[in-house]
Backbone bond lengths (Angstrom), bond angles and torsions (degrees), N, CA, C in turn:
res aa  C-N    CA-C-N  psi(-1)  N-CA   C-N-CA  omega(-1)  CA-C   N-CA-C  phi
1 M - - - 1.439 - - 1.531 108.59 -
2 T 1.312 115.45 134.12 1.459 121.39 177.87 1.522 109.49 -93.81
3 R 1.306 115.69 129.97 1.466 119.84 176.92 1.517 109.26 -85.84
4 R 1.300 114.60 135.58 1.462 120.40 176.99 1.518 109.02 -127.14
5 K 1.300 114.33 147.98 1.458 119.73 178.69 1.524 109.17 -86.74
6 A 1.317 116.33 133.34 1.465 121.08 177.84 1.528 109.30 -68.10
7 P 1.331 116.41 144.27 1.470 118.50 177.88 1.526 110.67 -64.72
8 S 1.320 115.58 155.23 1.467 118.81 179.42 1.523 109.68 -65.75
9 R 1.303 116.08 148.44 1.461 121.51 -177.54 1.522 110.68 -85.61
10 T 1.310 114.71 148.09 1.456 121.74 174.75 1.518 107.70 -117.24
11 S 1.303 116.18 127.66 1.455 120.77 -179.33 1.521 110.39 -87.99
12 A 1.337 116.02 130.94 1.462 120.62 177.39 1.522 110.85 -87.39
13 Y 1.321 116.44 -18.86 1.462 120.37 -177.64 1.514 109.61 -151.09
14 S 1.291 116.22 136.39 1.456 122.23 175.26 1.522 107.63 -124.02
15 S 1.304 116.41 122.12 1.464 120.82 -176.74 1.525 111.32 -73.54
16 P 1.326 116.92 132.99 1.462 119.24 175.19 1.532 112.24 -77.01
17 W 1.345 117.28 -7.60 1.453 121.76 -178.73 1.519 109.99 -102.93
18 R 1.293 117.55 130.77 1.457 122.28 -179.43 1.531 110.99 -68.90
19 G 1.329 116.99 132.89 1.456 121.97 177.37 1.514 115.14 83.57
20 V 1.323 117.73 -1.12 1.464 121.59 -179.60 1.524 108.52 -93.00
21 V 1.337 116.44 125.42 1.467 120.77 -179.52 1.526 110.01 -131.56
22 P 1.344 117.26 150.85 1.466 120.28 177.18 1.523 110.73 -62.92
23 D 1.346 116.81 142.90 1.458 120.46 -176.84 1.522 113.13 -135.09
24 G 1.304 118.08 9.85 1.456 121.52 179.21 1.513 109.00 159.84
25 C 1.319 115.90 159.22 1.462 118.16 179.66 1.524 110.57 -152.73
26 T 1.329 114.77 163.75 1.457 122.65 176.95 1.520 107.68 -154.66
27 I 1.308 116.91 166.58 1.462 123.11 177.13 1.523 107.61 -113.90
28 D 1.342 117.04 131.00 1.461 119.32 179.89 1.529 111.03 -84.38
29 T 1.318 117.00 178.64 1.469 121.89 -176.05 1.521 113.03 -67.45
30 E 1.332 117.43 -16.30 1.462 121.49 177.20 1.523 112.02 -92.39
31 G 1.341 117.17 -1.67 1.459 121.62 178.75 1.518 114.79 90.46
32 F 1.330 117.38 8.54 1.454 120.85 179.38 1.527 110.72 -89.78
33 P 1.340 117.87 135.96 1.463 119.62 175.23 1.528 111.24 -80.51
34 W 1.322 115.42 138.52 1.456 123.67 173.43 1.522 106.99 -112.48
35 V 1.329 117.29 136.95 1.460 121.85 179.98 1.525 108.84 -122.67
36 A 1.331 115.79 125.64 1.463 121.30 174.91 1.522 108.00 -80.39
37 L 1.332 116.54 137.59 1.459 120.90 -178.30 1.520 110.74 -109.55
38 Y 1.334 115.78 119.54 1.457 122.46 175.23 1.520 107.86 -71.46
39 E 1.300 117.80 134.14 1.463 124.75 -176.83 1.527 112.22 65.35
40 G 1.326 117.41 7.98 1.455 120.24 178.32 1.510 112.39 -107.93
41 S 1.327 116.29 -11.93 1.469 123.01 178.81 1.519 113.20 52.55
42 R 1.333 116.25 40.57 1.461 119.84 179.00 1.523 110.47 -163.46
43 A 1.317 114.36 167.66 1.460 122.40 170.20 1.522 105.73 -122.91
44 I 1.323 117.47 139.02 1.457 120.69 -178.88 1.522 110.15 -120.32
45 R 1.318 115.48 150.81 1.467 122.59 -177.65 1.529 108.89 -108.93
46 F 1.325 116.14 135.42 1.459 122.01 179.33 1.516 110.45 -111.95
47 S 1.326 115.79 154.76 1.461 120.85 173.53 1.524 108.18 -86.38
48 P 1.340 119.20 164.47 1.465 120.97 178.23 1.526 113.01 -60.75
49 E 1.313 118.39 -20.42 1.460 121.66 179.15 1.528 111.82 -85.36
50 V 1.322 117.26 11.45 1.471 124.84 179.97 1.526 111.08 61.11
51 K 1.308 115.88 38.22 1.458 121.61 172.79 1.520 107.09 -114.20
52 L 1.281 115.92 146.19 1.458 120.76 -178.75 1.520 110.26 -68.94
53 V 1.308 116.19 125.32 1.459 121.87 174.14 1.523 106.28 -87.88
54 P 1.334 118.44 133.38 1.465 118.62 -176.35 1.526 113.05 -68.40
55 R 1.317 115.49 68.48 1.457 120.35 177.38 1.525 107.81 -149.49
56 S 1.296 116.24 126.39 1.460 120.57 175.68 1.517 108.41 -147.34
57 I 1.329 115.30 159.29 1.456 120.44 177.42 1.509 108.53 -132.18
């Protein structure tokens, strides 16, 4: 077996809150992804360009 090094990871989102990590996601009827935040007590919606849309619950 040949060992290969995994490519470096690229982060699509970095939380501005310490200790907050993604914990689940879904796509809404408009095609926007929503991500539930563990220890963040919220879900946030992103645009297709991977920018935060000012909407959270």
